[in-house]
N, C-alpha and C positions, 0 to 999 in steps of 0.2 A: 498555749499551752505547751512546754518543754517534754524534751524525748529525752529520760535518763538513762535510754538503752545505748552498750556498747556500740559502735561502730563495727569493730573489728573484736573477733575472740580468737584467742589462741591457745589452740587446745595441742598438751604437750602428753602423750603418753608414755609412761617409763615401767619399767621392771629393771631393778638391781642397775641401775645406771646411774650411780649417784654424782659423778663428777661431771657425766655429761648434762646432767641435770643442772649441776650449778652453772656450769660454763652458758646454760642456754638463757637459764633465766636474769643470769650478769648479762648478757648480751640484750636481751627482750628490758633489762632495764635501763641500758643505755644510749637504747633506741632516742629518737628524737621526733617519733610519732607524740602528739597530746595523752597523756596519761588519763584525760579523761573521754578520751575514746575509745579504752581498747580493755578487757579485761583479759586476765591469765588462770585458764583452767589445769589444773593436772591431775591424771588419773595415775594413781599407781598399782601395779598389781599385785599387789601384798609381798614387795621388795622384802629381804632380808639384810640389807647392806648399809639400813639407816637411813634409806632413800623416807622422807616424813612429806 
C-alpha cells in the first residue's frame, strides 16, 4: 500500500506581508525537492494588505 502523506510540511504564518509571502512561495516553487513529497500550508491572521 502506498502512503500519500507528504514527507515535509512547510507552514507559513503571515500577517500583512504580501511581498514576503510571494517571495517565500516563489522560492518554495523553485526548489528541487520533489513536489510529491511536501505540502505548503499558509496561515493568514486576517491580513488587510491583499494577502490571500
